[in-house]
Structures are given as structure tokens and as C-alpha cells.
BAMI-364846 format. One record per residue: residue number from 1; x, y, z of N, C-alpha, C in turn. Coordinates in steps of 0.001 Angstrom, whole numbers, plus 500000, padded with zeros to 6 digits. Last residue first. Example, Ala and Ser with C-alpha at 12.3 -4.5 7.8 and 13.67 -1.06 7.14 Angstrom:
n;n.c1;n.c2;n.c3;ca.c1;ca.c2;ca.c3;c.c1;c.c2;c.c3
2;512850;497750;507080;513670;498940;507140;512900;500030;507870
1;513190;494310;507800;512300;495500;507800;513200;496700;507800
END
This chain:
n;n.c1;n.c2;n.c3;ca.c1;ca.c2;ca.c3;c.c1;c.c2;c.c3
181;778331;254759;426463;778741;254092;427698;778361;252645;427679
180;779741;256463;423714;778676;255590;424245;779186;254870;425460
179;781000;259811;423858;781200;258362;423732;780047;257582;424337
178;779979;262459;422053;779804;261883;423395;779966;260382;423263
177;780951;265243;420190;780999;263785;420344;780876;263366;421812
176;781187;267923;419899;779835;267396;420065;779810;265888;420363
175;783828;268442;419370;783274;268952;420626;781865;268436;420914
174;785942;266043;418264;784646;266618;417934;784019;267124;419217
173;788993;265396;417056;788346;265873;418279;787073;266568;417828
172;790528;262720;415362;789542;263790;415352;789063;264106;416761
171;793119;261476;413338;792560;261597;414680;791678;262840;414717
170;794395;259200;411045;793585;260404;411226;792989;260373;412629
169;797604;258084;410386;796383;257847;411147;795684;259188;411303
168;799313;257385;407282;798994;258220;408440;797726;257722;409133
167;799305;255899;405032;800079;255386;406162;799823;256186;407427
166;795845;256017;404026;797259;256240;403764;798029;255585;404904
165;792565;256334;402584;793530;255806;403544;794949;256052;403055
164;791072;257892;400892;790351;257155;401933;791289;256541;402954
163;791948;259120;398586;791992;259871;399853;791211;259188;400973
162;792022;257013;396678;790989;258061;396612;790828;258815;397925
161;794302;255496;396775;793150;255057;397564;792052;256110;397651
160;796179;256907;395351;795760;255596;394826;794489;255090;395517
159;796633;259020;397146;796005;259262;395861;795425;257974;395277
158;797958;257686;399251;796718;258433;399494;795942;258615;398189
157;800175;256722;397827;799296;255793;398545;797933;256445;398783
156;801408;259038;396919;800877;258094;395935;799924;257084;396581
155;802395;260248;399242;801189;260775;398606;800574;259799;397613
154;804633;259704;400680;803618;258654;400608;802345;259103;399895
153;806144;261972;400798;806647;260889;399953;805644;259747;399817
152;804309;265002;400522;804674;263816;401306;805133;262700;400374
151;803275;266979;398994;804697;267069;399315;805207;265865;400093
150;800561;266487;398928;801354;266151;397745;802857;266205;398006
149;799037;267400;400974;799736;266126;401198;800655;265766;400035
148;797681;269529;399984;798834;269797;400846;799645;268550;401144
147;795490;268408;398826;796590;268778;397941;797852;269088;398734
146;793861;268282;401050;794453;267034;400562;795582;267304;399577
145;793152;271020;401223;793821;270333;402320;794559;269105;401802
144;791901;271440;398751;793141;272154;399047;793900;271509;400216
143;789526;269977;398948;790588;269524;398041;791931;270178;398368
142;787811;269149;401760;788405;270291;401079;789619;269831;400263
141;786566;267487;403375;786640;267048;401982;787246;268156;401112
140;787797;266752;406651;787392;267699;405619;787464;267061;404232
139;787011;263426;407846;787739;264699;407869;787205;265606;406765
138;785869;261034;407465;785265;261884;408499;785966;263231;408625
137;787447;259698;405662;786195;260276;405151;785489;261136;406189
136;789509;258533;407133;789749;259821;406471;788466;260474;405985
135;788212;257213;410217;788572;257067;408806;788712;258451;408170
134;789773;258037;413391;788624;258007;412481;789110;257694;411065
133;790629;257992;416829;790964;257646;415444;789696;257542;414604
132;790001;260933;418766;789785;259508;418533;790160;259204;417087
131;790992;263247;421346;790882;262849;419943;790596;261356;419886
130;791485;263998;423943;790120;263635;423578;789912;263327;422108
129;794046;264352;424763;793252;265566;424559;791806;265269;424137
128;795057;261804;424722;794943;262493;426013;794056;263729;425922
127;795183;261404;421962;794228;260628;422773;793994;261318;424110
126;797336;263144;421367;795990;263423;420864;794930;262669;421653
125;799433;261765;422592;799072;263098;423066;797654;263448;422619
124;799436;259454;420961;799197;259358;422404;798757;260709;422976
123;800101;260530;418453;798829;259825;418651;798475;259771;420133
122;802642;261466;418988;801591;262439;418687;800220;261794;418864
121;803929;258989;419349;803917;259979;420437;802805;261007;420220
120;803663;257684;416842;802974;257170;418031;802897;258180;419176
119;803233;259343;413786;804004;259267;415025;803220;258776;416223
118;801892;259917;411600;802436;258554;411629;803151;258314;412953
117;798849;261858;411478;800219;261590;411887;800602;260134;411675
116;796652;264501;411517;797041;263316;410763;798515;263077;411057
115;794019;265867;413328;795462;265721;413212;795707;264445;412428
114;791313;268196;413851;791916;266933;413456;793421;267035;413307
113;788378;269333;415364;789823;269503;415240;790422;268165;414848
112;785428;270942;414499;786067;269654;414738;787558;269864;414479
111;784316;274022;416022;784918;273245;414940;785412;271884;415420
110;783503;275649;418028;782532;274664;417530;783108;273749;416455
109;785643;277399;418598;785126;276505;419644;784154;275428;419152
108;788107;278677;417340;787033;277950;416649;786392;276942;417599
107;789863;279976;419115;789469;280625;417861;788227;280003;417238
106;789995;278066;421249;789697;279479;421501;789172;280164;420234
105;790699;275710;419982;789415;275771;420703;789011;277225;420969
104;793240;276445;419013;792183;276003;418097;790812;276141;418740
103;794549;276929;421431;794402;278016;420466;793282;277686;419468
102;794519;274336;422489;793810;275418;423193;793569;276608;422259
101;796209;273118;420597;794836;272642;420761;793994;273735;421447
100;798558;274449;421085;797934;274639;419773;796480;274144;419800
99;799002;273569;423741;798868;274996;423450;798182;275227;422101
98;799259;270810;423453;798191;271347;424304;797941;272824;423992
97;801548;270790;421817;800282;270250;421305;799108;270774;422133
96;803438;271813;423598;803133;272534;422363;801773;272095;421829
95;803409;269803;425562;803081;271189;425922;802701;272012;424689
94;804219;267575;424050;802916;267559;424744;802487;268994;425080
93;806786;268347;423336;805771;268141;422298;804374;268182;422904
92;808087;268359;425864;807852;269607;425146;806776;269452;424067
91;808818;266063;427087;807468;266546;427371;807135;267834;426622
90;811169;265059;426273;811217;265928;427450;809832;266391;427893
89;811562;263792;423888;811382;262952;425087;811466;263768;426377
88;813572;266397;422492;812660;265260;422338;812673;264423;423606
87;815416;268352;422537;814263;268511;423432;813242;267376;423304
86;817318;267982;420630;817771;268033;422026;816617;268083;423024
85;815763;268226;418194;816327;266964;418701;816643;266976;420192
84;812807;270248;418388;814239;270098;418119;814772;268840;418819
83;809675;269272;417191;810480;269584;418373;811939;269329;418017
82;806624;270017;415559;808040;269652;415473;808740;270110;416741
81;803616;269844;413939;804254;269726;415250;805685;269226;415076
80;802004;270366;411678;803383;270812;411712;804083;270709;413055
79;798621;271056;412888;799643;270533;411979;801041;271007;412336
78;795367;270645;413325;796553;270927;414136;797702;270265;413392
77;792751;271929;411429;793850;270964;411479;794926;271495;412414
76;789356;272240;411869;790638;272877;412139;791684;271764;412194
75;786247;272602;410227;787362;271750;410628;788597;272612;410859
74;784612;274641;409594;783999;273525;410316;785072;272573;410864
73;785555;276679;408005;785878;276715;409439;785143;275655;410265
72;784995;275798;405379;784309;276956;405942;784387;276982;407476
71;786900;273642;405163;785452;273453;405014;784677;274551;405737
70;789466;274552;407559;789000;273924;406321;787484;273845;406338
69;792287;276247;409009;790858;275919;408948;790495;275404;407557
68;795152;275396;410864;794603;275783;409569;793138;275385;409553
67;797841;275987;413154;796471;275572;412846;796068;276115;411479
66;801087;274619;414133;800179;275648;413630;798789;275071;413392
65;804104;274422;416101;802912;273805;415526;802000;274931;415054
64;807403;273901;417470;806450;274656;416660;805244;273793;416317
63;810610;274386;419125;809386;273658;418824;808373;274557;418149
62;812794;275944;419368;812963;274548;419789;811700;273726;419556
61;814614;278695;418263;813365;277942;418118;813627;276484;418499
60;816322;280805;420501;816403;279730;419504;815060;279018;419456
59;816422;282576;422640;816254;283121;421290;816480;282085;420185
58;816339;280759;424827;817521;281582;424540;817543;282071;423096
57;813830;278952;423363;814753;278981;424493;815993;279752;424070
56;810448;278598;422431;811726;279290;422248;812537;279205;423529
55;807905;277427;420544;808627;277175;421794;810033;277698;421562
54;804862;278694;419143;806312;278487;419117;806817;278177;420517
53;801970;278207;417277;802566;278206;418608;804059;277935;418437
52;799719;280006;415140;800819;279077;415393;801282;279235;416828
51;798224;282117;414195;797685;280760;414122;798788;279715;414261
50;798813;284734;413780;798597;284298;415162;798022;282896;415237
49;799521;285587;411298;798085;285477;411566;797777;285098;413016
48;802276;285266;411500;801725;286617;411399;800230;286626;411720
47;802416;282431;411448;802886;283212;412602;802255;284601;412628
46;801455;281834;408916;800758;281296;410093;801146;282097;411341
45;803457;283100;407396;802063;283557;407316;801268;283079;408531
44;805685;281509;407992;805660;282918;408404;804235;283466;408403
43;804915;279146;406696;805117;279146;408156;805035;280580;408683
42;804958;280082;404054;803722;279547;404617;803790;279570;406147
41;807661;280769;403787;806612;281778;403611;805285;281339;404215
40;808972;278317;404059;809148;279341;405092;808084;280444;405000
39;806578;275750;403088;807628;276716;402789;807815;277666;403975
38;806190;272354;403977;805670;273711;403998;806839;274654;403753
37;805469;268996;403152;806439;270095;403206;805719;271432;403185
36;804175;266426;405025;803840;267468;404053;804816;268628;404224
35;805909;263423;405228;805491;264635;405923;805224;265690;404851
34;806566;259934;405687;806122;261073;404912;805791;262251;405800
33;809560;258601;407150;808114;258669;406949;807779;259893;406124
32;812087;258422;408054;811757;257681;406853;810272;257649;406576
31;813138;259775;410137;812093;258799;410445;811741;257944;409240
30;814981;261427;408799;815424;260488;409838;814401;259392;410106
29;813327;262937;407102;814398;262095;406557;814824;261026;407556
28;811722;264269;408939;811106;263366;407960;812143;262416;407379
27;813665;265808;410272;812874;264819;410998;812254;263798;410050
26;814512;267497;408209;815453;266560;408833;814702;265451;409558
25;812122;268968;407745;812753;268169;406682;813674;267104;407275
24;811732;270235;410219;810713;269329;409681;811325;268399;408637
23;814034;271827;410414;813746;270821;411436;812752;269784;410919
22;813652;273507;408166;814814;272602;408259;814554;271469;409247
21;811375;274911;408981;811324;274067;407786;812481;273081;407756
20;812486;276252;411177;811388;275303;411383;811298;274361;410189
19;814314;277939;409876;814805;276897;410787;813730;275833;411040
18;812509;279656;408530;813465;278825;407780;813969;277658;408637
17;811149;280913;410724;810444;280100;409723;811379;279158;408963
16;812186;282685;412541;812409;281263;412788;811842;280355;411692
15;811338;285223;411923;812758;284920;411723;813077;283435;411922
14;808754;285400;412866;808963;285042;411457;810420;284655;411192
13;808223;286369;415350;808763;285013;415273;809060;284559;413850
12;806966;288783;415208;808328;288763;415754;808998;287399;415631
11;804355;288236;414433;805314;288680;413413;806762;288689;413917
10;803722;285343;416540;803349;286615;415936;804446;287028;414957
9;802438;282470;418329;803383;283143;417442;802812;284464;416938
8;801838;281933;421688;801221;282130;420382;802203;282931;419541
7;804466;280105;423396;803496;281190;423224;802895;281173;421830
6;806709;279037;425704;805749;278544;424716;804663;279600;424611
5;810000;279205;426541;808777;280000;426478;807918;279419;425365
4;812268;277593;428635;811519;277559;427383;810231;278365;427526
3;813683;277275;430922;813807;278560;430236;813023;278621;428937
2;813312;274678;431799;812782;275772;432619;812800;277112;431912
1;814636;272868;430244;813211;273067;429989;812663;274271;430742
END
């Protein structure tokens, strides 16, 4: 873990896009859960735009996440968090998630940030960052975002429920939210 570099992605990291897609696909197969598929071109675009975080060790990609804006930049999705097998349970996912969250806050300080996941580890990290579980109706109503779920094997559940619920949990960070005491 000492040699891992976590940084904002740029055009120099595009060479890792294919490997990231492989890691995501393998993870989805192993967990037997749904995950929205992204193409290497889509991943590369996020890197070029500086809207992604990479974790690299010895010129190998070991982790990744990206951001996407929705509803005229009122919402930012933290998406695509993946960590290579050998680095799981090491705290790397937490570091990547914190970095992509910080990037989201830096670029879009007034936006609500959300994450949709089936993973308990990601849920725990999100709670630590101040996210709270919410119904899907509190997220963006941007059709393009929800169309991105079509690559997930559980999309029929989301579609059948008019995008109101699925197997994923929606988590939201609202910079304006103040919990009741």
C-alpha cells in the first residue's frame, strides 16, 4: 500500500480504461450483483475531463472511481468504484472514495452528491462521509442517468418499479442537510 499513488485522472491514465472495465465486469460476475457497464471510451472520457480518480502502483491500475453531473449540475454521482482483488480489505476503497468525494465537492460545492450501491463496504464508507440512505425519488430525475442502469442485470426490477426502487441502496450527501437533533 505504501507505493500506491491516488490522484485525479488525466489523459495519461487513458491506457488503463480497458483494464478498469475488466475489473468491473469480473467483480460484478463474482458478486452476482448488478452493475452498470461502462465502455473503455466512457472511462477514458472521464479521465481526460479530470472527473475521475485512479489508484496506481508500479504502473498498474489498482483502483478507480469517477464523477458525473446530472440535472444541470444539481446532482453529482460518485460512480464506478472498483479496487483490484489483491487490494481489497486494505482500506484502498475508502481512500479512493474520499478522493472522489473531495473532487466532487471541489468542482461542485453546492451539488447534492449521490451513490447507488449494493455493497455494504461502500455503504459504510458513504455513511462516514455524511451520506444518508434516501428513496430513489430524492435523486436526479434525469432520464439519461437512469438509462445508464440498463446495463445492470437487475434493470428489470428498477424499470418494473418506475425507477422508485431496486436492489441497490441510494445514498445522498446534501451540503444543505442538517440532521434533526
